[in-house]
C-alpha angles and dihedrals in degrees: 000000000000120000112268095018122136095222089232121131118239118253109267102176128023132171131193121189136164135228116141090329132016113273123203120197131181118189119243092017130133114225128208115208127182134169139161131212121269110275086354093283108181113244116233120239088252092053092049090049091053092050092044093051093045092053092050093044093058094044111119089007104069098004145356109254117214101173142333139183125203118191132168094278107005136064124193125182140176115197145140125224 
């Protein structure tokens, strides 16, 4: 490796598409997503169960899930498309 390099590989393939918002996707990447509830409203146990089951249902269908955390007001996820 050259001195001063980051060790990161250059982007080879990149895709931008639009639905309601612009979406950027780079193949073979791992994405980190986090969000919190509006005004930090606490999710009910039933709401958390629905989110939890939805995330697991789509694993290995729409994405490869590495890890996620679902708390009362915050969601964190690592996945690759």
